[in-house]
N, C-alpha and C positions, 0 to 999 in steps of 0.2 A: 297122540303126540309122537309116539314112536314111529308111526307111519310117516309123519311129516319129516322127522329126522332122517329116516331112510331115504325118503324122496330127495331131500336136500343133498345127501351124500352122493346119491346116484347122479344127480344133476351136476354137482361139482366135478365128479369123476369124468363125466361126459365132456364138460367144458374144458378141463385140464388136458384131457387126451386130445381133443380137437385142436387145442392151441399148440400142444407139443408137436402134433403131426404137421400143422401148418408151418411151425418154426423149422422143423426138419426139412420140409419141402423148400422153404426159403433158403436154407443153408445149402441144400443140394443144388438149387438153381445157381447160387453164387459160385459154388465149386465148379460147376460145368462152365459157367461164364468165364472164370479165371483160367480154367484149363484151356478153353478155346483161344483165349488171348495169348497164352504161352505157346500154343501150337502155331498160331499165326506168326508170332515172333520168330519161332524156330524156322518156319518155312522160308523166311527171307534170308536166312544165314547160310553161308557156305562153310561146311564143317569137314575138311578133308581127313581129319584124324578121328572122326566119330566121337568127339568129346561129349556130344549130346545124345549118345546112344541110349542112355537111360530114360530119355524123354518119351516114354510110352506108357500106356495104361492110364488108369484113372487117378492113382494116388500121386499127384504131382509134387506133394511135399517131400517125397523121397527122390525126386529127380536131382541130377547133379547140378549144384549151384543154386538151388531153390530153397528158400527158408520161409516157413509159414508161422502164423500166429497160433499159439496154443489155444485149442478149443474151437476157434472159428474156422481155421483152415485158410484164412486169407493170406495171399502172398505178400510178405513184408520185405523180402530181400532177394536180389538176384546177383550172384557173384560168379561172373564168367571171365575173370581175370586170367590171362595166359599164365599157366603154371610155371613155364620156363622162359621168362622174358629175356634173360641175359645168357641163356645156355649157349655154349660153344658147339660148333657143328660136330666136332669129333666126340663130344659128350652125348649129344642127342641128334642122331642123324636125321630124325624126322621133326626137329624142333620147328622148322619153318611151317610144318603142317599143323602145328598146335594153334596157329592163328585162326581165329574166326574172321570171316569177311562177309561181304554181301551187303544187304540192305537191312536197316533197322526199322522194323514195322511199327507204325503208330498204334498198334494194338496194345502197346505197353500203357497207354493212357487209361485203358480199362482196368488196370490193376490199381484201384483207388487207394489201397492201403499200403502201397509200395513205399518204403522208406529208404531202402538201401539198394543202390544200383552201381555195380562195378564192371565195366567193360574194358578195362585198361590192358594195354600191351597186346591188342589185337590189330587187325589190319582192315579198316573200313575205307581206305583210300580208293579212289579220290572223291569222296563225298563230303559235304559240309555237315557240321553238327546239326541234327534234326531240330527244327523249330519246336516240335511238340514237347520237347523236354521241358520247356518253359511252362507247360500246363500241368506238370506232375507236382502239384503244390504240397504234397505230403512228404516229399523227399527230404531226408535229413543228410544223406550221404550220396554224392554223385562223383564218380571217378571215371573220366573219359580220357585219361592221360595216355599218350603214346598209342593212339588208335589210328593214326594216319589221316585224321580229318583235315580238311582244307577250308580256306575261306574265312569269312568274318564270324566271330563267335556271336551267336544270337543274343541280342540285348534282353529278350524276354526271359532269360535266365534270372533276371532281377525279380521276377514274380515269385521265386522260390524263397519266401521269407522264413521258412523253417530250416533252410539249409544250414548245416554246420560244417560240412566238409565238401569242398569243391576243388577239383583238380582237372584241368584241361591242358596240362603241359603237352607241348608238341615235340615231335622229333626234330632234331637240329641237323642241318646239312652244312658242313664246312665248305666254304669256297675261297678262303683266304687264311692268313695266319691266325687272325682272331675275329673273323667275320662269319656270320651265320645266315643261312636262308631259312626263314620260318614259314611253315605252311599255313599257320593260323595267325590272325591279327585281330586287333580291336581298334576301332576308330575313336569311340567315345566310351569312357569307363564310368560315366555318371550312373549307369544303371546298377552298379554294385552297391550304391548307398542304401538300396532297399534290402540288402542281405544282412539284416540287423542281427541275425543269430550266428553269422559265419565265424567259425573259429580257425579253419584251415583253408588257405587259398594257395593253390599250386598253378602257376602260370609260366613255368619255365619254357623258354624258347618260343613264346608267343610274341609276335611283333607288336610292341607298344610304342613304336616311334611316333605315331600320330597322336598319342595321348599327351605327350610333352610332360610338363611338371605337374599335371593334374592328378597323377597317381597318389601323391602324398596327401593332398587335400581330401580325396575320396576315401582313401583307406583310413584316414584319421576319424572318419565317421562310423567306423566299425568297432565299437568298444569291446566286443567279445573276441576279436581277432587274437589268436595266440601264435599262429605260424603263417609266415608270408614268404613265398618262394617266387622270385622274379629273376631267375638266372637266365642270362642270354636273351633279354627281351628288347635289345636295341634301344634302350633308354640312353639318353645322352645329356650333355651339359652339366650344370651344377645340380647337386642334390638339393632340392628346395629346403629352405629353413622354415621352422615352425616356432611361433612364439608360444602356442598352446598345444600340448600333445595329449590326445585322448586315448592313446593306445596303451592303456594301463595294464592290459593282460598280455601284451605281446612278449613272447618268449623266444621266438626264432625269426630272424630276418635274413634272407639270402637275396642279395641284389648283385651277385657276382657276374662276371663276363658281360658287362655292359660297357658303355662308353662315357661314364661319369668323369667329368674333369673338374674336380673341386677338392677342397680340403675335407677332412673327416667331418661328417654332419654332427654338429654339437648337440642337436636335439636328441640324438641317440642316448646321450648321457643322462637324459631326464627320464628315460624309460627303465625304471629300476627292476622291472620284471624280466629283462632280457637275459637269456641263457646262452644264446648262440648268435653271433654276428659274422656274416660272410660278405665282404665287399671285395673279394679278390678279383684279379684280372680286369681292373678298370684303369683309370688314369688319376687316381688320388695323388695329391701332392701335399707338401707341408709336413708337419711333424705328427708323430703319434700322440694323441691327446693324453695328458696326465690323468684326466678325470675318469678314464676307463677303469681305473682301480677302485672307483667308487661304486661300480655296478656290483652289488653284493652277490648276485646269482650267476654271474658270467662264467661259463664253462668252456666255451668254444669261441675263439677269435681268429679269423682268417683275413688278413690284409695283404696277402701275397700278390705278386705280379702287379705292382703299382709303381708309382714314382715317389713314394714316401722318402723323406730324407731326414737328416738330423743325426745327432751324435748317438749312434747305436740305439739301444733300448733304455728307457728311463730306469734309474736305480729303484724307483718307487714301484717297480713291477712286483715287489714282494707283497703288495696289498691284494694281489689277485689270489685270494685264499682258495677259491673254488675252481680256479682255472685248470682245465685239463688239456686243452689243445691250443697251441699258439703257433700260428703260421705267419711269418713275416718275410718269407723268402722272395727273391727277385724284386728287390727294391733298391734304393740308393742309400741305405743306411751306412753311415761311416763312423769313424772313431773307434774307440775301444769298448769292449764289453765292460760293464761296471765291475769294479773289484769287489764291491760289497752290495748285497741286496737289502734295501731298507723296507720296513713295514712288516717283517716276519713276526713281530711281537703281536700283531693283530690277528694272526692266524692260529693262535694257541698251539703252535708247533715249533720245535727246535730247529727244524730244517726249513729252508726257503721253498716257496711254491709247493706245499705238501701234496697237492693233488695233480700236479702237472704230469701228463703222460707223454705228450709230444711237444718238442720244441724244434721249430724249423726256422733257421736264420740263414739258410744257404743262399748263394748268389747275391751277395751284397758287396759292400766295400769295407767290411769290418777289419780293423787292424789290432795291433797289440797282442797281448798274451792270452792264453787260455786260463780263465779265472777258476779259482778253486771251488767256488760255489756250484759250478756245474756238476762236480762230483758229489754233491750233497743232495741232489734231487732224487730222493729215495724211491719214488714211484715212477720215475722216467722210463718209458719204453722205447722211444725213438728220439734220437738227437741228430740233427742235420746242421752242420756248419760248413758245408762244402762251398767251393768257389768263392772264397774270401781272400784276405791278405793277412791272416793270423800268423803270428810268429812265435818263436820260442818252443818250449817243450810241453808235453802233456803231463799233468800231475798224476801221481799214482792213484789219487782219489777216484779217478774214473773207473777203476776196477771195483769200486764198491757198489756200482749201480746194478744190483742183482736182477732187476726186472728188465734191463735193457735188451731189446731184441734187434734193434737196428742202430748202427753207429756210422756216421759219415762225416769226416772232416777232410775229405780229399780236395786236391787242388787249392792248397794254401801255401804258406812259406814256413810251415812247421818243421821242426828238426828235433834232434836229440835221440835218445835210445828208448826203445820200448822193451820192457822186460815182462816176465811172467806176472809181476805184481800189477801191471796195468790190466790184466785180464782175469785175475784170480777168482772173482765172484760172478763173472759174466756167464753164468750157466745157461741163460736163456737166449744168448746172442745168436742170431741167425744170419745177419747181414753186416759185414764189416768192410767199409770203403775208406782206406787211408792213403790211396795212391796219389801221385803227383805232389809229394812232399819230399823231405830229405831225412826220413826216419831210418834208423838202423835197428833191426830186430835182434835182440840178444837174449836167446832162450837156450836152455840146455838141450843136448842132443836127444835126451829121453823124455822131454816135456810132453805131457798129454794135456791138451787144453780142456777146460771145463765145458766148452760149448761144442755144438755140432752146427757148422755153418752151412747155409745154402748158397750165399754169395760172398766171395772174397775178392777184393781188389786191392793189391799192394804194388801196383805199377810204380816204378821209379823209387821204390824203397830198397835199402840195402839189406838183402836177405842172405845172399851167398857168402862165400863161394860154394858151399856145399848145398845140395838140393835139400830143402827143409823136410826133415824126417817126420815132424809132427803132423804133416799133412796126411800121413798114413792112418791117423785116427779119425779122419773126417769122412763120413760115409753118405752125406746128404748133399754134396755139392751139386749145384745147378749152373753156377757161374764162377769161374776161377781165372783171375788175371794176375800173373806174376811177371809181367813184361818189364824189361829194363831193371831187373832186380839183382844184377851183379852175380848171377848164378853161373858158374863155369864148370860144373861137373856134368856127368852124363845123367840122363833121365833113368831112374831106377825102374826095374820091371814092375814092381808093385804099383807104381803110379798109374799105369794104364787100367788098373782095376779099382781106381779110387772111388768112383761113385757111379752107380747104375743110372742116376738121374742127370748126370752132367750134360749140359747143352752147349756151354761156351767155354772153350779152353784157349787161353791166350798166354803163350810163353815167349813172345817175340822179344828181340833186342836183348838177348843174353849172350852167353858164350857156351851154350849147351853143346855137348859133344856126343859122340856115339852114333848109333844107328837107330832107325825106326824099327819097332818090333815086327817080327815076322808072324807072330801069333795072331789069332783072330781077335783083334781089339774091338771089333764090332760086337762081339759077344758080351763084352764088358761095358761098352759105351754105346748102346743101341740108340740113344736119344741125342747123340752129339750133332749139333747144328753148325758150329763154328769152331774151326781148328786153325790156329795161327802159330807157326814156328818161325816166322819171319826174322831174318837177321841173326842167325846162330851159326854154329859150326857142325851141323848135322852131316854125317857122311853116309856112304853106302847108297843103296838103291831104294826107290819107292816100292814097298812090298806089294805083292799082288793082293794081300789081305785087305788093302784099302777098300776093296769092293764091298766089304761087310759093313762099312760105315754108310749105310744106304740113306740115312737121314741127313747127311751133311749138305749144307747149303754153301759153305765157304771153306775152301782149302787154300791156305797161304803158306807155302813152303819156300818162298822166295828168299834169295840172298843166303843160301847155305852152300854146301859142297856135295850135293847129291850127284850121283853118276848113274850111268846106265840108261835104259830106255824108259819112256813113259809107259806104265803097265796098261795093257789093253783092257784089263778088268775094271779100270776106272769108270767105264761106261755104266756100271751098276750103281754108281753114285748118282742116280737119276734126278735127284733134287738139287743138284749143284747149280748155283747162281754165279759164283765166282770161283775160278780156278787160276791160281797164280803160282807158277813154277819158275818164274824168272830168276836170272842171276844164279844159275847153278852150272853144272857141267854135264847136263843131260845130252844124250846122243841118240842116234837112230832117226827113224822117220816119225812124223806125227801120226799116231795111230788112227786108223779109220773109225775106231769105236768112239772117238770123241764126238762124232756126229750124232751120237745117240743122246747126248746131254741137251735135250731140247729146251730146257729151262735156262740154259747158260746165257748170262748177260755180259760177262767180262772174262776174257781169256788172255792171260799173259804167259807167253813162253819165251820171252826175250832173253838175250844174253845167255844162250846155251850153245850147243854144237849140233843142233838138229839139222838134218839134211833131207834131200828129196823134194818132191813137189807137194803142193798143198792138196790134201785128199779132197775129192769132190764131196765126200760125206759132210764136210763142214758147212755145206750149203743148207743143211738141215737146221743149223743154229740161227733161226730167223729172228730170235730175240736179242742178238748180240748188240751191245752198246760199245764195247771196247774190244779191239783185236790188235794185240801187240805181239808181233813175231820178229821184232827187230834183233839184229846182231846174232844171226845164225848162219847156216850154210845152205839155206833153202834155194832151190833153183827152179827152172822152167819159166813159163810165162805167168804173169799175173792174170788169174782167170777172170773172164768177163762176168761170171756169175756173182762175183763180189758186189757188183753194182746193182744187181737185181734181187739179191737174196736178203740183204741187211738194211731194211728201211729205217731202222732206229740207230744205225751205227754212227757214233760220235767221234771215235778215234780209230783211225786205220794207220798203223805203224808197221811198215815192212822194211825199214831202214837197214842198211848194211847186210844184205844178203847177196845172192847171185842171180836174181831175177833178170830175165832178158825179154827181148821183144818190145812191142809197142805198148803204150799206155792205153788201156781199154777206154773207149769213149763212154761206155756205160757207167763209169765211175760217177758221172754227173748225176746219176739217179739217187745218189746218197744224199738225200735232202736234209738229213740231220747232221751231216759231217761238219766237224769243227777243226779237226786235225788230220791232214793228209801228209804223211812222211814216207816218201819212197826213195830217199837219198841213198847214195853209195850202192847202186846196183849197176846193171849193164843195160838199162833201158835205152831205146833208140826211137827215132822218128820224131814227129812234131808233137807238141803239146796240144791235146784236143781242144778245139774251140768251144766244145760243149762244157768245159769246166765252169763257164759262166753260170751254169744252171745249178751250181751247188748252193741251194737256197739258204741254208743256215749261215753260210759265209757272206751272203749278200745283205744280211741285216746290218744296218749302220749303228746298232747299239748292242752292248754286251748282253747276251742271253744267258739266263740261268738254266743250266741243264740238269733237271731233276734226276735224270737217269744215271748221272755220275754219283749221286748220293743215294746209296741203296737203302731200302726200307726193311723193316722187320728184322729178322735174324741176321741179315747181311749188312745191317746199317753200321756195324762196327768196322767194316772193311773200308779203308780209305784208298781211293784210286790215286795212282802215281804215274807220272810221265816225265821223262827227261826230254827237254826240248833244247836242241843245239842252236843257239842264236847269240848274236853279238860276240861271237868267238868264245862263248862259254857254254858249259853243260848246266842248264838250269832245271832243277827238279820242281815240278808243280804238283801239288796235291789239293789243298783246300781251295786254292784259287784256280784250279784247272779249268773250271767252266768259263773263265775269262780268256782262255787261250784260243785264238783262231789262227791257224797256221797252215801254210803250204810249203813243203820242202822237197824239191825235186833235184837237188844239187848232186854233183859228182856222178853224172850219168853220161850218156852219149846222145842226149836230146838235141834236136836241130830244128830248123825252120825259124820263122819270124817270131819276135816277141809277141806273146798272146795278148792282144789289145783288150780282149773281153775280160781279162783278169782284173781290169780296173773297175769292173762293175761289182766285184766282191767287196762291198764297202766295209765289211766287218773285219777284214784281214788285219791281223796284228803283226804277224811274222811272214815274210815272203823271201824264199831263198831259191834262186834258179842258177846259182853259181856253178862253175866248172862243167859247162856243157858246150854246145856249139851253136848257140842261139844267135841269130842275126837280126838286123832291123834297128828301128829307133824306139826309144822310150816315148810313149805317147804323152801329150800334154795332159790327158785325162788321168794320169797317175795321181794327180792332186785330189782326186775323189776318194782315195784311200785314206781318209782322215784319221782312222784308228791305227795306222801303220806305225809300229814301233821299231821294226828292224827290216832293212831291205838290203839284200845281198845279190847283186847281179854280176859279180866279178868273174873273170876268166871265161868270158864268152867272146862273141864277135860283133857286139853291138856297136853302132856307129851313129854319127850325127851329133847334134848339140844336146847338152843336158837340159831338159825342159826347165824354164824358170819357174813354172808352176810348182815345182818340188819344194820351193821355199815356203809353201803354205802348209806343208806336212808338219804341224806343230808338235806332234807326239813322236816324231822320228828321232830316235836316240842312237841308232847305229845305221851307218850307210857304207857300203863297199861297192864302188863302181870300177875298181882297179882292173888292169889287164884286159881292156877292151880297145875299141878304135874310136872312142869319142873325140870330138874336135870342137874348136872354137872356145869361147871364154866360159869359165865356170860361173854360173849365176850365184855369186857369193853374197847372198842377201837372205834375210829372214832366217828360217831354220837351217838353211844350207851354210850359213856362216859359222855354225857350231862344229863343223867337221874339219879334221886335220888333213894334211897332205896324203896320208896313207889311204884315204878313201878314194883318191883319184889317180894314184901312180899307175904307170904302165899304159897310159894313153898318150902316145907321142905327139898327137896333134891337139892336145888339150892345154890351155894356158890360163893364166890369171891366178889370183889368190884362191887357195893357200899354196899353190905350186910356185916354185921359184921361176918358172918360165913365164916371161912377160908376153902379153899379146902384142902384135905388131902395131896397132893403133893406140896402144896405151900411153907412149911418150907424147905423141901429138895431142892426144886428148888432155894430157896433164898440162902442157903449155897453154892450150886454149882455155883451160879452166882457170889458170893463174891470171891470164889477162882479164877474163870475165870477172874474177874476184876483185881485181883492182878497180875496174870500171864501176862495179857494183858498190865497192867500198867507198870510192870518191863521191858517188851519187848520194850514198847514205850520210856521209859526213856533212855534205853541203846542207841537206835538209835538217840535220841535227842542230847545227849551229843557228840556222835560220829560225827554227822553232824556239830555241832558247831566247833569242833576241825579241821575237814577237811576244813571248810570254812575259818577259821583264817589262816591256813597254805597256802591255795591257794591264799588268798588276799595278803600275804607277799611275797611269793616266785615268783609268776608270774611276778610282776613288776621288781623284782630283776633280773631275768634271761633276761628279755627284755632289760633292761638298760645295762646289762653286755655284751650282744651280739652286741649292736650298740653304739660305743663311742660317736658319734655325738648327738644321742638322749639323752645320759646321761648328756653331757655338757649343752645342751639346757634346760633340765629339772631342773638341779640344778641352772642355771642362773635365771630361772623363779622363783624358790623358794626364791633365794636370794633377787630378786627385791621385791617380795611380803613382805618379812620380813622387809626390809629396809623401805618400804612405811608405814607399820604398826607402826614401831618405830617412824618415822617422825610424823605421825598423833598423836601419843601419846604425843610427846613433845609439839606440837602445842596446843593440848587440855589442857595440864597442864599449859602452859604459860597463856592462856586465863583465866582459873579459878583462877590462882594466881593473875592476874591483877584485876579481879573483887573483890576479897576480899579486895584489897587495896582501 
């Protein structure tokens, strides 16, 4: 018996050992199988930063991005998401090399237990999403977002019935104000109905325009769906209505940046699980539905950038007990903010909207006063009421918002005095924008604010006359705007050491006095990008230490009292895009070192006392858009290289200098030129016929010149130009792109009127006055349909004034005086709007509006009178004849009709008799009533 037991034990041991060994072999085979699949996958990838350097050896469970199942070693997750998807270049110089690219190997299919795959924020363009992904049926999580894929999203992804998370959001490319180009698209969305386990769907910037309204019907069949992201999908039309909503688990819906043109979808109000709604940047109209307050879980509501209207926000907003973020900016909301918030009793809180952290009502048409309840939003962190029409003062309660970090009610009609009480608890405040109002700041000279601001905008507020001493306590400034703040003192020395992080400094349009510091301000302001002292009373010279502000992109010292030479050290400001030193008393020559500023786009040295010739080094400024050297004492010839060096030049203003010689014909190469002003110089010779080649001026429609509206850190600079036209000095800034002008007046130019100039169909202003130009005005002048001002006075033009000029319907100013024009003025059409002053000084010119009559005018008048009499008699005869015929026809036709039909005749006279009898009866009744009343 014992022998049998031993035998059984030995047998069992043998069997168990054999089985274990076979199992181990099986596992080893699977390990090798999955390892080979991963190696094949890696072989198709391009990995410039060696992110997959750990993918070697046998233990792949320890490879970067690989997750294995405990015990079996099967690969269950691959996470190769780019670790720095939004990194800035200066933070990670090699960020672009973190992207994996190449080909995705189908060997991934062999990873049968793979549940999690994340390849997001890599760069696999330009390839489509691989079809084999639809065969990986164990996938629960698939993230292919921002991978650069192109083409149609494969419909066989609908086979992944276990999928809970799917994101194939694409990269968007802007090609208009609110238009996108999507690399991915879906033609038919029906396949998504098979994704019965789906909880998260990310499809941002995937083109769904071919899907139409089908998206609502399909998604309504996904009962597990909790998050839906369809931002920028080119969906359009009305948001479809639903009588039955099956999305009982939906918490987040984002359909922003589409083209929906409808009212707020009422069926949203039936999805009680909603936590976040974003329908911003569409074309929603109508009112904000009151029923939103019935969504018990709503925390985030963004309806900004639509066309919603109505009387402000409903007072029932107090029902939003859980609401944390409310964005309603950039709509058409009007009326006043409610004085009282209703519904607060339902929130078990004494304060309204107890959880609200962000309230954005900016860029609407809100009016009325600032309500007190805004100062009771105890958890509010950001408040935006900018760009409205709010009036009155700000209540002191605003100072109680101790969690407030950003406050903006700029660009309203607010007024009153702001005291220390308005800020006393704002210890977390970092951003304060109250400019473009009429506030007066009244704080003590030794006030120390409780906050440390990063951005401060108090433009157009009354802060002065003394420079605000409390600024000395602020050490974190990045943006500071004290423009037009009624400050009339000098800038204290401590101010230049105010913040190491300061990037934007705007002190324009004050009465600041004193001189710029000679110390190395670059040591204290190394990050300064924008510096504007425009419109002050700064004196002295521009210090050589300006060179230490090497990060500067914009210097605007215009309209001050600066003297001396432009420092040659300014060439060390190598990042400069705009240099405006206009309207000062600078003297000397233009330094050659300016030619080193190769990023310069706008150079204003106008209204100074600069002399000498243009340095040839300026030809290095190939990116110039604006060159304004007007009103100086510059001399020499206008260099021909101007026409070949500046392909992007929009404005060339050399007015009122001492330039001589001929106009370079190469100026015609300036294909972007909109303004050419060479007036008040000593130029001679003929106007080059090649001017007709100024392509931008030949456009017959107004062009928007994006180069005049700077981007990035220089966007705050506003281009300005004074155009002398219609006898006035007109300053253009925001509408400067609409100005198309040629002014060659007050020179010694000669030769014939340049007929080719009439091919510059976009011209708005043309001034060739005070020269020695001869010839005739061509009939083709009528092609200049945009022309608003034409001055050809004080030349030697002759011949008749073309009658075609009457077709210039926009012409508002005309001066043809002091020439040799002859014959009769074509006083018709637009020409009839001008007075005598437009034509005086032409001895052979006659007719209205001049007092000089033309020789044939009397004869023509007598002949006209005779013709009028003949025509009048002829008309009278026909008038009386037609009356007679009409009377006869009116009598005879009814007579003959009644005579021919006896029955008609009897019926007609019976009717007449009844009418007469009725009238007589009514008369008797009326008489009887009146008679009775008198009694």
